C-alpha positions as CSV (number, residue, x, y, z in Angstrom):
1,M,96.7,61.6,-98.5
2,G,96.8,61.0,-102.4
3,S,97.7,63.3,-105.0
4,I,95.6,66.5,-106.1
5,I,95.9,67.2,-109.8
6,G,94.4,70.5,-110.6
7,F,93.5,71.4,-114.3
8,V,93.0,74.9,-114.8
9,S,92.8,77.2,-118.0
10,Q,92.1,80.6,-118.8
11,K,90.4,80.0,-122.5
12,G,87.5,77.5,-122.8
13,G,88.1,74.9,-125.6
14,V,91.5,73.9,-125.0
15,G,91.5,70.5,-123.6
16,K,91.2,70.8,-120.1
17,S,88.5,68.5,-119.2
18,T,89.3,66.3,-121.5
19,L,93.0,65.6,-120.4
20,A,91.2,65.5,-116.4
21,R,89.0,62.6,-117.8
22,G,91.4,60.8,-119.2
23,V,93.7,60.9,-116.1
24,G,91.1,60.0,-114.2
25,R,90.5,56.7,-116.6
26,E,94.1,55.8,-116.4
27,A,94.2,56.0,-112.8
28,A,91.3,53.7,-112.2
29,A,92.1,51.2,-114.8
30,N,95.2,50.8,-112.8
31,G,93.3,50.3,-109.5
32,L,93.4,53.5,-108.1
33,S,90.5,54.9,-106.3
34,V,89.7,58.3,-108.0
35,K,87.2,61.0,-107.9
36,I,87.1,63.9,-110.5
37,A,85.4,67.1,-108.9
38,D,84.2,69.2,-112.0
39,L,83.9,72.6,-110.8
40,D,82.3,74.4,-113.9
41,V,78.5,73.9,-112.2
42,Q,77.1,75.6,-115.3
43,Q,78.5,73.6,-118.1
44,G,78.7,70.0,-116.0
45,T,81.2,69.1,-118.7
46,S,82.8,66.3,-117.4
47,V,79.8,65.3,-115.2
48,N,77.9,64.7,-118.5
49,W,80.5,63.2,-120.0
50,Y,80.7,60.8,-117.1
51,R,76.6,60.3,-117.4
52,R,77.7,59.1,-121.1
53,R,80.2,56.7,-120.4
54,L,77.7,55.0,-117.8
55,E,74.8,55.1,-119.9
56,A,77.2,53.2,-122.3
57,G,78.4,50.7,-120.1
58,V,82.0,51.6,-120.0
59,E,84.4,50.5,-117.5
60,P,86.1,51.3,-115.7
61,I,84.2,52.6,-113.1
62,F,85.0,55.6,-110.8
63,S,83.4,58.8,-109.7
64,V,82.7,62.2,-110.9
65,E,80.8,64.8,-109.1
66,S,79.8,68.4,-109.6
67,F,81.0,70.8,-107.2
68,K,80.4,74.3,-106.4
69,T,83.5,75.1,-104.7
70,A,87.3,73.7,-104.7
71,S,87.0,73.5,-100.9
72,Q,84.1,71.3,-100.9
73,A,86.1,69.1,-103.7
74,L,89.2,69.1,-101.2
75,K,87.7,68.0,-98.2
76,L,87.4,64.5,-100.1
77,A,91.0,64.3,-101.2
78,P,92.2,61.8,-97.9
79,Q,89.2,59.5,-99.3
80,F,90.9,59.0,-102.8
81,D,94.7,58.3,-104.1
82,Y,93.8,60.9,-107.0
83,L,91.8,64.0,-106.7
84,I,91.2,65.4,-110.0
85,I,90.2,69.1,-110.1
86,D,88.6,70.0,-113.2
87,G,89.0,73.7,-112.7
88,P,86.4,76.7,-114.2
89,A,86.1,77.2,-117.5
90,R,88.3,80.5,-116.5
91,A,90.8,81.4,-114.2
92,S,89.3,82.6,-110.8
93,A,89.6,82.8,-107.6
94,A,89.0,79.1,-107.2
95,T,91.9,78.7,-109.4
96,L,94.7,80.2,-106.5
97,E,92.8,77.8,-104.0
98,I,93.5,74.7,-106.6
99,A,97.0,75.8,-106.9
100,R,97.7,76.1,-103.1
101,A,96.3,72.4,-102.5
102,A,97.8,70.8,-105.5
103,T,100.3,68.5,-106.3
104,L,100.3,69.6,-109.5
105,L,98.5,72.2,-111.1
106,V,98.4,71.6,-115.1
107,Q,96.8,74.2,-117.6
108,P,96.7,72.7,-121.0
109,T,97.3,74.7,-124.0
110,G,96.9,75.0,-128.1
111,S,100.1,76.0,-129.7
112,S,98.8,79.6,-131.2
113,V,100.3,82.4,-129.2
114,D,96.3,83.6,-128.9
115,D,96.2,80.3,-126.4
116,L,99.8,81.1,-125.2
117,E,99.5,84.4,-123.6
118,P,97.0,84.3,-121.7
119,A,98.1,80.7,-120.4
120,V,101.3,81.9,-119.5
121,L,100.0,85.2,-117.8
122,T,97.6,83.0,-115.7
123,F,100.8,80.9,-114.2
124,H,102.6,84.6,-113.8
125,E,99.7,85.7,-111.7
126,L,100.0,82.0,-109.6
127,V,103.7,82.6,-109.2
128,R,103.2,86.3,-107.7
129,D,100.7,84.7,-105.3
130,G,103.2,82.3,-104.2
131,I,103.1,79.5,-105.8
132,S,106.1,77.4,-106.6
133,R,106.8,77.0,-110.4
134,N,107.8,73.3,-109.3
135,A,104.1,72.8,-109.0
136,L,102.9,74.7,-112.1
137,V,103.2,72.7,-115.9
138,F,102.0,73.1,-119.2
139,A,100.4,70.4,-121.7
140,L,100.2,70.8,-125.4
141,S,96.5,69.6,-126.6
142,R,95.2,70.2,-130.1
143,V,98.3,70.6,-131.8
144,G,98.7,70.6,-135.9
145,T,102.3,70.3,-136.7
146,D,105.6,68.8,-135.0
147,A,106.7,72.7,-136.2
148,E,103.9,74.6,-134.3
149,E,104.6,72.2,-131.0
150,A,108.3,73.4,-131.3
151,E,107.3,76.8,-131.5
152,A,105.0,76.4,-128.2
153,R,107.6,74.8,-126.2
154,A,110.2,77.0,-127.0
155,Y,107.6,79.9,-126.4
156,I,106.9,78.4,-122.6
157,K,110.4,77.8,-121.8
158,Q,111.5,81.3,-122.9
159,A,108.6,82.4,-120.2
160,G,110.3,80.5,-117.4
161,Y,107.7,77.3,-117.2
162,S,107.9,73.7,-117.6
163,V,105.6,71.7,-120.4
164,L,105.1,68.2,-120.5
165,A,106.8,65.9,-123.0
166,G,104.4,64.8,-125.6
167,S,101.2,66.3,-126.8
168,I,97.4,65.7,-128.1
169,P,97.3,66.3,-131.8
170,E,93.8,68.3,-133.2
171,R,92.2,64.9,-134.7
172,P,88.2,64.0,-134.6
173,A,88.5,61.2,-133.4
174,Y,89.1,62.3,-129.9
175,R,85.9,64.2,-130.4
176,Q,84.2,61.1,-131.4
177,A,85.6,59.2,-128.4
178,S,84.4,62.1,-125.9
179,N,80.9,61.7,-127.4
180,V,80.4,58.4,-126.3
181,G,81.6,58.5,-122.6
182,L,85.2,57.5,-123.7
183,S,88.6,59.1,-122.8
184,I,91.1,59.8,-125.3
185,T,93.3,56.5,-124.5
186,E,89.7,54.9,-125.4
187,T,89.5,56.0,-128.9
188,R,89.4,53.6,-132.2
189,Y,92.8,54.4,-133.2
190,S,95.9,52.5,-131.0
191,Q,98.5,55.4,-132.3
192,L,95.9,58.1,-130.6
193,N,95.6,56.3,-127.4
194,K,99.3,56.0,-127.5
195,R,99.6,59.5,-127.8
196,A,97.2,60.4,-125.7
197,D,98.9,57.9,-122.6
198,D,102.2,59.0,-123.2
199,L,101.5,62.4,-122.4
200,I,99.5,61.6,-119.4
201,Q,102.7,58.8,-118.2
202,A,104.2,62.5,-118.1
203,L,102.1,64.4,-116.4
204,V,101.8,61.1,-113.5
205,D,105.7,60.8,-113.5
206,R,105.5,64.7,-112.1
207,T,103.3,63.4,-109.0
208,D,104.4,59.9,-108.2
209,G,104.4,57.8,-110.8
210,T,101.7,55.1,-110.0
211,V,99.8,55.1,-112.9
């Protein structure tokens, strides 16, 4: 079985689907078989993004599919090098199911306390339910300044969790890329692509380092 990477969030709009799609794109670009499982059946953010990608003829091609439950998606894990689960828009019972199966559970968060407080509480709940802290990691997304990033890292560290090296800054170019089916490593700006790629590589290094 390959790696299972789960992306969850307590709040919407913190880059969960954006980061999941970026990891999927990079894995596929390196010749790995990838399935992104979109569990948000109402919004279908990743599925709709991938439709735009196909319409634009962007490569690499990989598999993105909507699932009603985490268990349905997890059954497919043996068929892929990477099963990437884009979890529900809010923490739910599915979050624990994903956490129990995942090689790594990633929670993207913004740098404000309004983002960080509920995110930390979500991980606290998972730890109380028996999930190892070693399987949980934060990714900083939509960061404004270096000072904000430093404060967010200190907050997460004080809470007892690890945070990936690197961050995704708040830039319109990332949204513009998503609008046409591109990932955060496929913007028009090489420096922004590198920022995204560095964060994704830090994530992959926490699994098996093959991307």
